[in-house]
All heavy atoms as an XYZ file, in Angstrom:
903
protein
N       0.935     -0.382     12.162
C       1.996     -1.302     11.803
C       1.913     -1.553     10.310
O       0.866     -1.891      9.801
C       1.794     -2.600     12.576
C       2.893     -3.618     12.385
S       4.422     -3.243     13.207
C       4.026     -3.636     14.868
N       2.941     -1.345      9.586
C       2.967     -1.629      8.158
C       4.047     -2.664      7.935
O       5.225     -2.360      7.939
C       3.270     -0.359      7.354
C       2.886     -0.515      5.918
C       1.699     -0.012      5.432
C       3.697     -1.219      5.046
C       1.345     -0.175      4.128
C       3.341     -1.402      3.740
C       2.178     -0.873      3.281
O       1.816     -1.045      1.976
N       3.635     -3.906      7.799
C       4.624     -4.971      7.620
C       5.481     -5.113      8.846
O       4.996     -5.315      9.939
N       6.767     -4.946      8.691
C       7.694     -5.171      9.793
C       8.220     -3.900     10.420
O       9.018     -3.935     11.337
C       8.854     -6.026      9.321
C       9.707     -5.292      8.325
C      10.708     -6.199      7.667
N      11.438     -5.382      6.737
C      12.726     -5.135      6.807
N      13.447     -5.689      7.716
N      13.298     -4.366      5.938
N       7.843     -2.756      9.907
C       8.343     -1.493     10.428
C       7.199     -0.698     11.025
O       6.186     -0.493     10.382
C       9.005     -0.666      9.306
O      10.069     -1.415      8.754
C       9.535      0.650      9.839
N       7.358     -0.257     12.259
C       6.372      0.613     12.880
C       6.790      2.039     12.595
O       7.936      2.411     12.783
C       6.325      0.375     14.388
C       5.496      1.398     15.117
C       4.117      1.325     15.062
C       6.081      2.419     15.821
C       3.334      2.268     15.708
C       5.311      3.358     16.476
C       3.940      3.281     16.417
N       5.869      2.846     12.121
C       6.174      4.224     11.772
C       5.095      5.108     12.339
O       3.920      4.868     12.132
C       6.244      4.331     10.255
C       6.532      5.677      9.741
C       7.620      6.448     10.010
C       5.726      6.443      8.851
N       7.545      7.618      9.317
C       6.395      7.650      8.606
C       4.507      6.214      8.222
C       5.886      8.622      7.772
C       4.014      7.188      7.382
C       4.698      8.375      7.163
N       5.466      6.103     13.062
C       4.490      7.000     13.659
C       4.762      8.420     13.196
O       5.894      8.892     13.249
C       4.588      6.930     15.179
O       3.818      7.951     15.756
N       3.722      9.105     12.755
C       3.906     10.469     12.277
C       4.030     11.472     13.421
O       4.625     12.524     13.248
C       2.754     10.873     11.367
O       1.548     10.902     12.091
N       3.480     11.156     14.593
C       3.529     12.117     15.696
C       4.961     12.493     16.068
O       5.292     13.679     16.121
C       2.772     11.581     16.899
N       5.856     11.522     16.322
C       7.231     11.910     16.634
C       7.903     12.649     15.477
O       8.694     13.560     15.694
C       7.929     10.586     16.905
C       6.836      9.657     17.310
C       5.651     10.101     16.490
N       7.571     12.280     14.238
C       8.166     12.946     13.078
C       7.780     14.414     13.079
O       8.609     15.302     12.881
C       7.718     12.258     11.766
C       8.189     13.048     10.557
C       8.244     10.841     11.706
N       6.507     14.687     13.292
C       6.030     16.077     13.290
C       6.583     16.870     14.478
O       6.647     18.085     14.418
C       4.497     16.113     13.288
C       3.902     15.529     12.034
C       4.290     16.379     10.835
N       3.795     15.784      9.619
C       4.483     15.693      8.504
N       5.710     16.148      8.430
N       3.969     15.153      7.431
N       6.963     16.204     15.547
C       7.549     16.870     16.698
C       9.064     17.013     16.550
O       9.719     17.577     17.404
C       7.231     16.092     17.981
C       5.765     16.047     18.331
C       5.200     17.438     18.579
O       5.827     18.280     19.201
N       4.014     17.682     18.069
N       9.613     16.434     15.475
C      11.057     16.512     15.263
C      11.828     15.376     15.909
O      13.048     15.430     16.020
N      11.135     14.331     16.353
C      11.790     13.183     16.966
C      11.712     12.000     16.015
O      10.667     11.365     15.906
C      11.130     12.792     18.284
C      10.953     13.916     19.247
C      11.842     14.887     19.564
C       9.782     14.186     20.026
N      11.310     15.745     20.475
C      10.048     15.334     20.787
C       8.546     13.566     20.147
C       9.126     15.880     21.656
C       7.629     14.109     21.019
C       7.929     15.250     21.770
N      12.797     11.687     15.314
C      12.754     10.536     14.396
C      12.457      9.240     15.144
O      12.972      9.016     16.236
C      14.152     10.492     13.794
C      14.792     11.775     14.164
C      14.079     12.324     15.349
N      11.615      8.399     14.566
C      11.295      7.136     15.204
C      11.034      6.075     14.146
O      10.134      6.208     13.330
C      10.037      7.270     16.081
C       9.512      5.967     16.699
C      10.507      5.439     17.719
C       8.155      6.185     17.318
N      11.858      5.064     14.137
C      11.637      3.878     13.325
C      11.966      2.705     14.230
O      13.056      2.643     14.785
C      12.549      3.837     12.083
O      12.325      5.015     11.329
C      12.256      2.634     11.228
N      11.018      1.794     14.394
C      11.235      0.642     15.248
C      11.139     -0.612     14.396
O      10.097     -0.896     13.814
C      10.190      0.580     16.392
C      10.432     -0.644     17.254
C      10.237      1.853     17.220
N      12.225     -1.335     14.291
C      12.256     -2.569     13.527
C      13.384     -3.446     14.060
O      14.362     -2.938     14.599
C      12.448     -2.300     12.017
O      12.513     -3.543     11.323
C      13.697     -1.506     11.739
N      13.243     -4.734     13.930
C      14.304     -5.629     14.387
C      15.352     -5.854     13.296
O      16.358     -6.497     13.527
C      13.728     -6.962     14.863
C      13.149     -7.834     13.779
C      12.631     -9.141     14.390
C      12.171    -10.101     13.315
N      11.772    -11.384     13.863
N      15.110     -5.286     12.106
C      16.018     -5.471     10.983
C      16.903     -4.246     10.791
O      16.522     -3.135     11.140
C      15.215     -5.765      9.714
C      14.379     -7.008      9.850
C      13.025     -6.926     10.117
C      14.951     -8.272      9.743
C      12.252     -8.065     10.272
C      14.185     -9.415      9.901
C      12.842     -9.302     10.150
O      12.085    -10.426     10.310
N      18.076     -4.428     10.183
C      19.014     -3.310     10.036
C      18.652     -2.308      8.940
O      19.208     -1.225      8.890
C      20.337     -3.997      9.705
C      19.941     -5.282      9.039
C      18.657     -5.692      9.720
N      17.734     -2.659      8.051
C      17.418     -1.781      6.932
C      15.989     -2.023      6.470
O      15.230     -2.730      7.121
C      18.405     -2.047      5.787
O      18.202     -1.128      4.749
N      15.653     -1.463      5.324
C      14.318     -1.650      4.758
C      14.187     -3.051      4.166
O      15.179     -3.749      3.970
C      14.052     -0.594      3.667
O      15.055     -0.700      2.669
C      14.049      0.805      4.256
N      12.982     -3.446      3.867
C      12.703     -4.786      3.341
C      13.403     -5.004      2.002
O      13.258     -4.190      1.092
C      11.201     -4.976      3.164
N      14.151     -6.106      1.858
C      14.833     -6.378      0.595
C      13.926     -7.054     -0.437
O      14.264     -7.121     -1.612
C      15.969     -7.312      1.008
C      15.432     -8.023      2.203
C      14.533     -7.036      2.910
N      12.778     -7.561     -0.006
C      11.869     -8.261     -0.907
C      10.450     -7.754     -0.701
O      10.118     -7.236      0.366
C      11.885     -9.784     -0.634
O      11.528    -10.006      0.735
C      13.258    -10.385     -0.902
N       9.583     -7.913     -1.709
C       8.200     -7.473     -1.531
C       7.481     -8.349     -0.512
O       7.580     -9.561     -0.561
C       7.593     -7.620     -2.922
C       8.495     -8.489     -3.691
C       9.839     -8.441     -3.025
N       6.819     -7.724      0.411
C       6.039     -8.453      1.427
C       4.632     -7.897      1.369
O       3.913     -8.173      0.431
C       6.704     -8.289      2.773
C       8.072     -8.974      2.764
C       8.780     -8.871      4.072
N      10.063     -9.558      3.927
C      11.181     -9.113      4.405
N      11.221     -7.997      5.086
N      12.294     -9.788      4.233
N       4.242     -7.127      2.360
C       2.932     -6.479      2.301
C       2.902     -5.601      1.057
O       3.913     -5.008      0.688
C       2.724     -5.634      3.557
N       1.749     -5.514      0.387
C       1.732     -4.713     -0.834
C       0.461     -3.921     -1.075
O       0.504     -2.916     -1.756
C       2.041     -5.585     -2.055
C       1.072     -6.697     -2.255
N       0.012     -6.589     -3.121
C       0.986     -7.918     -1.691
C      -0.668     -7.727     -3.096
N      -0.105     -8.539     -2.235
N      -0.675     -4.326     -0.555
C      -1.897     -3.557     -0.784
C      -1.917     -2.382      0.189
O      -1.812     -2.555      1.395
C      -3.162     -4.419     -0.582
C      -3.163     -5.614     -1.531
C      -4.420     -3.569     -0.754
C      -3.192     -5.264     -2.998
N      -2.023     -1.182     -0.335
C      -2.068      0.023      0.485
C      -3.504      0.544      0.411
O      -3.941      1.041     -0.621
C      -1.062      1.062     -0.042
O       0.215      0.434     -0.163
C      -0.957      2.240      0.905
N      -4.241      0.369      1.519
C      -5.673      0.679      1.487
C      -5.943      2.185      1.510
O      -5.038      2.990      1.701
C      -6.424     -0.063      2.604
C      -6.079      0.443      3.977
O      -5.960      1.644      4.201
N      -5.915     -0.462      4.920
N      -7.199      2.542      1.323
C      -7.585      3.944      1.207
C      -7.237      4.762      2.434
O      -6.767      5.891      2.313
C      -9.085      4.048      0.938
C      -9.466      3.564     -0.442
C     -10.958      3.572     -0.641
O     -11.657      2.749     -0.067
N     -11.442      4.497     -1.439
N      -7.449      4.221      3.606
C      -7.152      4.982      4.833
C      -5.658      5.232      4.971
O      -5.242      6.313      5.388
C      -7.670      4.249      6.081
C      -9.156      4.037      6.098
C      -9.937      5.361      6.159
N     -11.350      5.105      6.040
C     -12.064      5.328      4.957
N     -11.505      5.837      3.892
N     -13.349      5.062      4.919
N      -4.847      4.269      4.609
C      -3.399      4.463      4.651
C      -2.976      5.528      3.653
O      -2.136      6.385      3.965
C      -2.671      3.136      4.363
O      -3.066      2.173      5.345
C      -1.167      3.309      4.393
N      -3.561      5.511      2.454
C      -3.238      6.534      1.458
C      -3.667      7.918      1.970
O      -2.973      8.913      1.739
C      -3.864      6.206      0.091
C      -3.597      7.316     -0.912
C      -3.316      4.885     -0.439
N      -4.765      7.994      2.712
C      -5.171      9.270      3.307
C      -4.094      9.787      4.274
O      -3.775     10.978      4.275
C      -6.495      9.116      4.048
C      -7.686      8.938      3.139
C      -8.958      8.599      3.894
O      -8.983      8.657      5.149
O      -9.963      8.260      3.230
N      -3.529      8.899      5.084
C      -2.460      9.297      6.005
C      -1.234      9.751      5.221
O      -0.609     10.770      5.551
C      -2.098      8.133      6.967
C      -0.849      8.452      7.768
C      -3.272      7.830      7.894
N      -0.891      9.012      4.162
C       0.257      9.393      3.336
C       0.013     10.766      2.692
O       0.938     11.574      2.578
C       0.514      8.333      2.270
C       0.905      6.946      2.814
C       0.922      5.926      1.682
C       2.226      6.986      3.545
N      -1.221     11.041      2.312
C      -1.567     12.355      1.752
C      -1.391     13.436      2.810
O      -0.806     14.489      2.544
C      -3.013     12.361      1.258
C      -3.463     13.738      0.759
C      -4.907     13.742      0.340
N      -4.993     13.159     -0.987
C      -6.088     13.205     -1.739
N      -7.194     13.755     -1.284
N      -6.091     12.670     -2.931
N      -1.896     13.190      4.031
C      -1.753     14.161      5.116
C      -0.287     14.473      5.404
O       0.060     15.589      5.788
C      -2.414     13.652      6.398
C      -3.935     13.649      6.319
O      -4.480     14.276      5.382
O      -4.567     13.005      7.174
N       0.566     13.474      5.226
C       2.000     13.653      5.484
C       2.751     14.237      4.284
O       3.948     14.484      4.358
C       2.626     12.316      5.886
C       2.116     11.769      7.215
C       2.614     10.355      7.431
C       2.549     12.676      8.363
N       2.039     14.424      3.174
C       2.652     15.053      2.020
C       3.465     14.134      1.127
O       4.267     14.610      0.318
N       3.272     12.804      1.258
C       4.072     11.888      0.432
C       3.224     10.985     -0.470
O       3.749     10.068     -1.092
C       5.026     11.036      1.294
C       4.262     10.169      2.286
C       6.049     11.913      1.991
C       5.151      9.185      3.043
N       1.940     11.280     -0.587
C       1.080     10.445     -1.436
C       1.600     10.392     -2.869
O       1.649      9.320     -3.476
C      -0.356     10.959     -1.428
C      -1.270     10.162     -2.344
C      -2.643     10.764     -2.520
O      -2.880     11.905     -2.078
O      -3.495     10.084     -3.122
N       1.984     11.528     -3.436
C       2.446     11.543     -4.825
C       3.688     10.677     -5.017
O       3.810      9.973     -6.015
C       2.731     12.969     -5.288
C       1.460     13.805     -5.422
O       0.369     13.208     -5.535
O       1.565     15.043     -5.402
N       4.616     10.732     -4.061
C       5.829      9.897     -4.163
C       5.483      8.421     -4.074
O       6.077      7.596     -4.767
C       6.841     10.283     -3.092
C       7.577     11.562     -3.471
C       8.595     11.923     -2.447
N       7.871     12.687     -1.420
C       8.317     12.939     -0.222
N       9.494     12.480      0.161
N       7.620     13.642      0.624
N       4.523      8.073     -3.231
C       4.099      6.672     -3.123
C       3.434      6.238     -4.422
O       3.704      5.153     -4.939
C       3.159      6.466     -1.917
C       2.534      5.079     -1.943
C       3.914      6.697     -0.612
N       2.599      7.064     -4.992
C       1.919      6.707     -6.242
C       2.912      6.502     -7.391
O       2.654      5.729     -8.309
C       0.887      7.757     -6.607
C      -0.272      7.741     -5.617
C      -1.572      8.121     -6.244
N      -2.636      8.062     -5.275
C      -3.331      6.972     -4.992
N      -3.067      5.847     -5.591
N      -4.294      6.993     -4.091
N       4.050      7.177     -7.355
C       5.072      6.992     -8.392
C       5.633      5.575     -8.398
O       6.023      5.070     -9.441
C       6.217      7.988     -8.198
C       5.852      9.414     -8.538
C       6.957     10.399     -8.194
O       8.083      9.966     -7.849
O       6.698     11.614     -8.264
N       5.674      4.924     -7.233
C       6.252      3.577     -7.145
C       5.187      2.480     -7.069
O       5.520      1.303     -7.026
C       7.224      3.454     -5.940
C       6.549      3.806     -4.595
C       8.427      4.349     -6.143
C       6.065      2.639     -3.841
N       3.924      2.879     -7.043
C       2.834      1.918     -6.843
C       2.106      1.573     -8.132
O       2.092      2.357     -9.080
C       1.834      2.477     -5.837
N       1.487      0.404     -8.128
C       0.574      0.024     -9.204
C      -0.772      0.688     -8.903
O      -1.276      0.599     -7.783
C       0.382     -1.491     -9.237
C      -0.605     -1.951    -10.287
S      -1.019     -3.707    -10.156
C       0.570     -4.454    -10.423
N      -1.368      1.363     -9.888
C      -2.665      2.008     -9.639
C      -3.771      0.990     -9.360
O      -3.715     -0.150     -9.822
C      -2.951      2.766    -10.933
C      -1.792      2.575    -11.826
C      -0.867      1.595    -11.221
N      -4.779      1.431     -8.645
C      -5.894      0.558     -8.264
C      -6.551     -0.102     -9.465
O      -6.949     -1.262     -9.405
C      -6.927      1.345     -7.457
N      -6.657      0.613    -10.559
C      -7.322      0.076    -11.739
C      -6.653     -1.147    -12.340
O      -7.274     -1.878    -13.116
N      -5.415     -1.396    -11.993
C      -4.691     -2.556    -12.523
C      -4.644     -3.730    -11.557
O      -4.040     -4.751    -11.854
C      -3.255     -2.154    -12.905
C      -3.122     -1.101    -13.988
C      -1.652     -0.773    -14.220
C      -3.785     -1.566    -15.275
N      -5.257     -3.579    -10.382
C      -5.153     -4.644     -9.386
C      -6.491     -5.260     -9.023
O      -6.687     -5.770     -7.950
C      -4.448     -4.134     -8.131
C      -5.050     -2.888     -7.532
S      -4.111     -2.201     -6.188
C      -5.056     -2.751     -4.800
N      -7.437     -5.262     -9.943
C      -8.786     -5.645     -9.599
C      -9.186     -7.085     -9.774
O     -10.278     -7.460     -9.377
N      -8.374     -7.935    -10.357
C      -8.806     -9.307    -10.596
C      -7.964    -10.288     -9.786
O      -6.750    -10.294     -9.884
C      -8.683     -9.674    -12.093
O      -9.411     -8.726    -12.847
C      -9.215    -11.055    -12.363
N      -8.631    -11.098     -8.982
C      -7.959    -12.202     -8.283
C      -8.306    -13.488     -9.015
O      -9.473    -13.739     -9.316
C      -8.429    -12.318     -6.831
C      -7.624    -11.455     -5.902
O      -6.806    -10.651     -6.305
N      -7.874    -11.617     -4.620
N      -7.290    -14.289     -9.264
C      -7.480    -15.559     -9.957
C      -6.983    -16.674     -9.049
O      -5.909    -16.556     -8.462
C      -6.707    -15.583    -11.296
C      -6.802    -16.949    -11.949
C      -7.225    -14.503    -12.227
N      -7.765    -17.723     -8.948
C      -7.340    -18.922     -8.238
C      -7.133    -20.004     -9.288
O      -8.024    -20.264    -10.104
C      -8.399    -19.369     -7.234
C      -8.484    -18.484     -6.042
C      -7.845    -18.623     -4.850
C      -9.269    -17.295     -5.910
N      -8.176    -17.597     -4.001
C      -9.054    -16.763     -4.635
C     -10.144    -16.610     -6.772
C      -9.664    -15.609     -4.178
C     -10.754    -15.450     -6.337
C     -10.514    -14.966     -5.042
N      -5.950    -20.617     -9.260
C      -5.630    -21.639    -10.259
C      -4.786    -22.726     -9.617
O      -4.225    -22.539     -8.530
C      -4.874    -21.015    -11.435
N      -4.684    -23.858    -10.287
C      -3.906    -24.977     -9.749
C      -2.413    -24.691     -9.816
O      -1.636    -25.259     -9.061
C      -4.226    -26.274    -10.514
O      -3.969    -26.059    -11.906
C      -5.673    -26.681    -10.302
N      -1.978    -23.801    -10.701
C      -0.600    -23.329    -10.820
C      -0.626    -22.108    -11.729
O      -1.674    -21.753    -12.267
C       0.313    -24.423    -11.392
O      -0.011    -24.673    -12.746
N       0.524    -21.462    -11.953
C       0.536    -20.291    -12.827
C       0.017    -20.610    -14.225
O      -0.648    -19.805    -14.850
C       1.944    -19.687    -12.926
C       2.293    -18.838    -11.742
C       3.287    -19.224    -10.865
C       1.621    -17.652    -11.500
C       3.605    -18.446     -9.768
C       1.933    -16.869    -10.409
C       2.925    -17.259     -9.542
N       0.327    -21.767    -14.730
C      -0.122    -22.155    -16.074
C      -1.231    -23.203    -16.010
O      -1.613    -23.763    -17.028
C       1.054    -22.692    -16.875
N      -1.746    -23.463    -14.804
C      -2.732    -24.532    -14.625
C      -4.160    -24.106    -14.859
O      -4.453    -23.015    -15.345
N      -5.045    -24.978    -14.467
C      -6.479    -24.774    -14.635
C      -6.952    -23.637    -13.731
O      -6.628    -23.600    -12.541
C      -7.246    -26.072    -14.286
C      -8.747    -25.865    -14.348
C      -6.804    -27.206    -15.196
N      -7.716    -22.712    -14.310
C      -8.284    -21.628    -13.528
C      -9.509    -22.144    -12.788
O     -10.434    -22.676    -13.395
C      -8.680    -20.467    -14.452
C      -9.197    -19.272    -13.696
C      -9.487    -18.089    -14.593
O      -8.610    -17.712    -15.391
O     -10.604    -17.550    -14.488
N      -9.508    -21.994    -11.464
C     -10.611    -22.478    -10.638
C     -11.665    -21.408    -10.395
O     -12.850    -21.709    -10.313
C     -10.065    -22.980     -9.296
C      -8.984    -24.068     -9.385
C      -8.413    -24.342     -8.014
C      -9.546    -25.323    -10.022
N     -11.221    -20.173    -10.251
C     -12.154    -19.075     -9.990
C     -11.489    -17.749    -10.330
O     -10.264    -17.647    -10.347
C     -12.589    -19.079     -8.530
N     -12.327    -16.739    -10.575
C     -11.847    -15.381    -10.863
C     -12.882    -14.426    -10.293
O     -14.079    -14.636    -10.460
C     -11.716    -15.185    -12.361
C     -11.304    -13.800    -12.784
C     -11.225    -13.698    -14.304
N     -10.215    -14.571    -14.830
C      -9.039    -14.178    -15.318
N      -8.758    -12.896    -15.364
N      -8.172    -15.048    -15.786
N     -12.429    -13.395     -9.594
C     -13.378    -12.409     -9.082
C     -12.744    -11.031     -9.032
O     -11.534    -10.894     -8.893
C     -13.922    -12.804     -7.713
C     -12.957    -12.696     -6.564
S     -13.661    -13.270     -5.013
C     -14.344    -11.778     -4.362
N     -13.578    -10.025     -9.168
C     -13.123     -8.646     -9.055
C     -12.944     -8.327     -7.573
O     -13.768     -8.712     -6.741
C     -14.132     -7.691     -9.681
C     -14.304     -7.890    -11.176
S     -12.766     -7.776    -12.118
C     -12.404     -6.043    -11.976
N     -11.846     -7.661     -7.243
C     -11.534     -7.343     -5.855
C     -11.084     -5.897     -5.728
O     -10.919     -5.200     -6.717
C     -10.415     -8.261     -5.336
O      -9.284     -8.129     -6.204
C     -10.861     -9.698     -5.284
N     -10.868     -5.458     -4.510
C     -10.335     -4.139     -4.196
C     -11.170     -3.032     -4.830
O     -10.655     -2.023     -5.268
C      -8.859     -4.023     -4.599
C      -8.028     -5.139     -4.091
C      -7.396     -6.089     -4.840
C      -7.751     -5.449     -2.736
N      -6.740     -6.968     -4.035
C      -6.937     -6.609     -2.716
C      -8.098     -4.880     -1.520
C      -6.474     -7.185     -1.551
C      -7.633     -5.467     -0.353
C      -6.833     -6.604     -0.385
N     -12.483     -3.230     -4.917
C     -13.379     -2.194     -5.398
C     -13.354     -1.961     -6.894
O     -13.829     -0.939     -7.364
N     -12.849     -2.896     -7.638
C     -12.736     -2.683     -9.081
C     -13.887     -3.258     -9.887
O     -13.958     -3.058    -11.073
C     -11.403     -3.221     -9.596
C     -10.241     -2.343     -9.207
C     -10.427     -0.886     -9.636
O     -10.705     -0.638    -10.819
O     -10.305     -0.007     -8.781
N     -14.778     -3.999     -9.273
C     -15.959     -4.464     -9.997
C     -16.931     -3.311    -10.192
O     -16.973     -2.379     -9.387
N     -17.713     -3.361    -11.252
C     -18.667     -2.281    -11.515
C     -19.623     -2.070    -10.354
O     -20.056     -0.950    -10.085
C     -19.452     -2.578    -12.793
C     -18.637     -2.558    -14.079
C     -19.515     -2.963    -15.258
C     -18.024     -1.198    -14.301
N     -19.948     -3.136     -9.640
C     -20.887     -3.033     -8.526
C     -20.272     -2.414     -7.272
O     -20.986     -2.018     -6.363
C     -21.459     -4.411     -8.191
C     -20.385     -5.425     -7.835
O     -19.244     -5.280     -8.301
O     -20.690     -6.375     -7.093
N     -18.936     -2.304     -7.194
C     -18.288     -1.795     -5.972
C     -17.525     -0.493     -6.160
O     -17.201      0.189     -5.199
C     -17.302     -2.835     -5.426
C     -17.887     -4.166     -5.038
C     -18.781     -4.118     -3.809
N     -18.266     -3.426     -2.666
C     -17.452     -3.954     -1.743
N     -17.050     -5.188     -1.834
N     -17.052     -3.231     -0.711
N     -17.192     -0.150     -7.382
C     -16.342      1.025     -7.632
C     -16.902      2.288     -6.995
O     -16.177      3.059     -6.372
C     -16.143      1.217     -9.120
C     -15.179      2.360     -9.420
C     -14.821      2.387    -10.854
N     -13.995      1.216    -11.107
C     -13.319      1.024    -12.207
N     -13.360      1.906    -13.151
N     -12.599     -0.054    -12.376
N     -18.213      2.521     -7.114
C     -18.796      3.747     -6.555
C     -18.735      3.756     -5.029
O     -18.582      4.821     -4.426
C     -20.236      3.923     -7.032
O     -21.039      2.844     -6.604
N     -18.842      2.583     -4.409
C     -18.736      2.516     -2.942
C     -17.345      2.951     -2.481
O     -17.201      3.697     -1.518
C     -19.009      1.098     -2.452
C     -20.435      0.648     -2.607
C     -20.605     -0.799     -2.190
O     -19.878     -1.264     -1.294
O     -21.472     -1.473     -2.774
N     -16.322      2.467     -3.151
C     -14.951      2.834     -2.795
C     -14.708      4.320     -3.055
O     -14.073      5.002     -2.252
C     -13.950      1.985     -3.582
C     -13.679      0.634     -2.961
C     -14.662     -0.353     -2.910
C     -12.439      0.339     -2.427
C     -14.417     -1.586     -2.355
C     -12.174     -0.902     -1.864
C     -13.171     -1.864     -1.828
O     -12.916     -3.084     -1.268
N     -15.215      4.831     -4.164
C     -15.033      6.248     -4.495
C     -15.734      7.143     -3.474
O     -15.219      8.203     -3.110
C     -15.548      6.537     -5.898
N     -16.897      6.723     -2.995
C     -17.640      7.519     -2.011
C     -17.000      7.451     -0.622
O     -17.172      8.361      0.180
C     -19.087      7.037     -1.938
N     -16.248      6.402     -0.349
C     -15.687      6.191      0.986
C     -14.458      7.045      1.275
O     -14.125      7.279      2.435
C     -15.330      4.718      1.167
N     -13.772      7.520      0.236
C     -12.522      8.236      0.464
C     -12.143      9.057     -0.757
O     -12.429      8.658     -1.889
C     -11.401      7.227      0.751
O     -10.149      7.873      0.818
N     -11.455     10.170     -0.539
C     -10.946     10.931     -1.677
C      -9.711     10.269     -2.301
O      -9.260     10.665     -3.363
C     -10.587     12.287     -1.065
C     -10.256     11.973      0.354
C     -11.181     10.834      0.724
N      -9.182      9.262     -1.622
C      -7.961      8.586     -2.077
C      -8.280      7.190     -2.604
O      -9.079      6.469     -2.021
C      -6.970      8.439     -0.927
S      -6.428     10.015     -0.242
N      -7.617      6.825     -3.681
C      -7.734      5.464     -4.207
C      -6.651      4.608     -3.574
O      -5.542      5.076     -3.341
C      -7.500      5.464     -5.725
C      -8.719      5.278     -6.529
C      -8.411      5.005     -8.000
O      -7.253      5.132     -8.431
O      -9.361      4.669     -8.698
N      -6.974      3.350     -3.322
C      -5.941      2.447     -2.832
C      -4.942      2.197     -3.950
O      -5.175      2.551     -5.105
C      -6.544      1.146     -2.319
C      -7.304      0.364     -3.345
S      -8.062     -1.175     -2.765
C      -7.931     -1.177     -1.055
N      -3.811      1.597     -3.605
C      -2.804      1.269     -4.609
C      -2.050      0.031     -4.149
O      -2.253     -0.462     -3.046
C      -1.859      2.438     -4.845
S      -0.905      2.955     -3.404
N      -1.200     -0.462     -4.998
C      -0.395     -1.641     -4.688
C       1.053     -1.193     -4.629
O       1.707     -1.040     -5.651
C      -0.609     -2.703     -5.773
C       0.038     -4.018     -5.433
O       0.956     -4.099     -4.629
N      -0.421     -5.069     -6.067
N       1.536     -0.941     -3.428
C       2.909     -0.471     -3.215
C       3.661     -1.531     -2.417
O       3.513     -1.609     -1.197
C       2.918      0.855     -2.468
N       4.453     -2.375     -3.077
C       5.179     -3.422     -2.352
C       6.068     -2.834     -1.261
O       6.642     -1.754     -1.435
C       6.025     -4.091     -3.439
C       5.418     -3.685     -4.726
C       4.744     -2.374     -4.487
N       6.155     -3.532     -0.166
C       6.880     -3.033      0.996
C       8.317     -2.644      0.681
O       8.820     -1.641      1.173
C       6.843     -4.083      2.106
C       7.393     -3.588      3.421
C       7.135     -4.568      4.530
O       6.274     -5.420      4.427
N       7.878     -4.460      5.601
N       8.988     -3.412     -0.172
C      10.383     -3.091     -0.471
C      10.513     -1.804     -1.283
O      11.560     -1.172     -1.284
C      11.070     -4.253     -1.191
C      10.438     -4.570     -2.521
O       9.218     -4.599     -2.669
N      11.264     -4.820     -3.513
N       9.456     -1.374     -1.962
C       9.468     -0.100     -2.674
C       8.917      1.030     -1.802
O       9.353      2.173     -1.906
C       8.643     -0.210     -3.952
N       7.967      0.712     -0.921
C       7.330      1.718     -0.079
C       8.229      2.190      1.065
O       8.304      3.394      1.349
C       6.019      1.172      0.479
C       5.222      2.127      1.365
C       4.805      3.366      0.588
C       4.001      1.416      1.923
N       8.918      1.284      1.724
C       9.739      1.667      2.869
C      10.790      2.736      2.548
O      10.978      3.663      3.319
C      10.382      0.438      3.510
C       9.407     -0.368      4.326
C      10.047     -1.553      5.024
O      11.263     -1.814      4.830
O       9.338     -2.244      5.766
N      11.491      2.647      1.412
C      12.458      3.705      1.097
C      11.807      5.079      0.867
O      12.469      6.102      1.003
C      13.136      3.209     -0.180
C      13.011      1.726     -0.128
C      11.654      1.488      0.493
N      10.527      5.118      0.531
C       9.819      6.390      0.392
C       9.451      6.934      1.771
O       9.556      8.128      2.031
C       8.552      6.218     -0.486
C       7.722      7.498     -0.504
C       8.941      5.818     -1.899
N       9.018      6.053      2.657
C       8.590      6.451      3.993
C       9.769      6.796      4.908
O       9.716      7.757      5.671
C       7.738      5.344      4.651
C       6.404      5.220      3.925
C       7.508      5.612      6.120
C       5.556      4.063      4.409
N      10.829      6.035      4.849
C      11.940      6.165      5.808
C      12.535      7.568      5.891
O      12.777      8.063      6.993
C      13.028      5.126      5.501
C      14.088      4.950      6.581
C      13.443      4.529      7.901
C      15.123      3.938      6.147
N      12.775      8.282      4.788
C      13.314      9.632      4.912
C      12.414     10.572      5.703
O      12.890     11.535      6.308
C      13.445     10.107      3.463
C      13.545      8.878      2.658
C      12.698      7.858      3.377
N      11.113     10.286      5.722
C      10.188     11.106      6.491
C      10.363     10.899      7.998
O       9.869     11.676      8.788
C       8.744     10.812      6.092
C       8.437     11.150      4.657
C       8.657     12.628      4.351
O       8.206     13.473      5.139
O       9.276     12.921      3.318
N      11.044      9.842      8.378
C      11.270      9.538      9.790
C      12.579     10.150     10.289
O      12.905     10.029     11.456
C      11.315      8.023     10.010
S       9.755      7.227      9.661
N      13.323     10.746      9.408
C      14.635     11.298      9.804
C      14.557     12.796     10.022
O      13.669     13.463      9.630
C      15.665     10.977      8.744
């Protein structure tokens, strides 16, 4: 399940298009956005990893989480996330040949949907 659209590669590879969603179209706004390594591996197997990477923020730019009282407020905490800290980068690299990325759902769905047709 990726956000609100269920997508299965098995029917696609058999020639049976399948998209199951309660909405009439793709997401109009960004919702889910972190695309983990295993998902990128599936996208690679399906031959669309490069197209997804064209619309995604690379992993190297998504490594800092900040907690603050507001956008311009007092910063409460900051930590490296998504394998971007020096202590975690090698673990993520060893776990998969694919790097995670940040592909907002409203940008990702239009890349995936043609593969379902």
